[in-house]
N, C-alpha and C positions, 0 to 999 in steps of 0.2 A: 710489564707486570700487570696482571689482571686485578681489577678492583675487588673481585669476589674473594680473593685470598686475604684481604685485609679485615674481614669480618671478625668480630669477637666470638661469634657463635658459628663454628664451622658447619653445623648441621643445617644452617640456613644458606650456605654459600651457593648451592645450585637450585634454590627454590624459585619457581616461577608461579606467580599468582594466577589463579583460574579466573577466567572471564565470567563464567556462569556459576550460580550457587551450587553447592553440593546436593542440596535437597530442593525439590520443587515447592512452590508456594502452597499447593494443595496438601502435600505430605506434612509440611510444617504446620498448617492449620489443623489437620487431623491430629497430629501429635499434641498440640496445645489443648484441643478439646478433650482428648483422653486424660491429660494431666489434670485439667480442671475437674472433670468428673471423678477421677481418683481422689483428689484432695477433698472434694465434697463428700465422697463416700467414707473417707476417714474421719472428717471433722463433724459432720452432721449428726451422727448417732450420739456422740459424746455430748454435743451441745443440747440435743433434745432431752437426753437423760439428766443432765444438770438442771435444766428448766423444770422438768417434771419433779425431780427430787426437791428443789426449792419450793415449788408450789405445794407439794404435799406437806412439807415441814411448816410452811406459813400457815396452811389451813389448820394443822393440828395445834400449833402455838396459839392461833387466834381463838380456836375453841376453848383452850385453857384460859386465856385472858378473859374471854367473854364470861365463862362460868365463874371466875373469881371476881372480876371487877364490875361486871354488869349482869348479874344473874336475872334481872328483870327484862333483859333485852329479848326481843322476839326472833332476831336472827343476827348473823354476823357475816362478814366477808373480809377476806384477806386479798389485797390487790397490790400489784406492782405498779408504782407510779413514778414517772419521770419528773413530773412537776407537782409538788405538794407542799404544804406548810412545813412538813418535817424533812423535806429534801428527797432525794432519789432513794428508792428502795421499796420494800414491802411494808404496807401499813395495814393495821387491823382495825376494822370499824364494827361497831355494834349498832344495830338498828333498834331504836326505841319503839314503844307501842304507837306513838303518833306518826311514825314514819321518819323522824329525824335520825341522822347518822352521827355517831360520836366516835372520834378517834380515840381508841383505847391504847394502842401501842405502835410505835414506829420500830419495825424489826430489822431495818437496815437492808443492805444489798443482798447479803447472804443470811437468810433467816435461820435462827437456832431454836433451841427449846425455850419455852416461856420461862421468864424469871419471876416467879411468884414468891413473895416473902413467906417464911415459915411461921413467923410470929404474928401477933395482932397488929393491925394497921390502924393508926389514928386517922379518922376521917374529920376533916375540918369544915 
């Protein structure tokens, strides 16, 4: 009795493994490069659009915060910071007349509209 008849999988009974690979190393390398380029082409536009939208939102929110909280400021800037006092995310800074920067708001990783109170604010 042949050992090949005892297989649980009869479709593999007459399989003989190949000694050389089905595809050459050059073709495999070319296919990998094409796949990486294709993935980059799919992901990169979405990532760039997300970063641009977050930047525009942060700039608009920072302008609103500066107009309300520091109307005497000479300029403002919204920056994404990995290391800051308020943690990772977008921060809004107002630049005072003397050149000092004051943190007005920490807007988080995904900036949204400015949260400005509607009623009077007590300043202490």
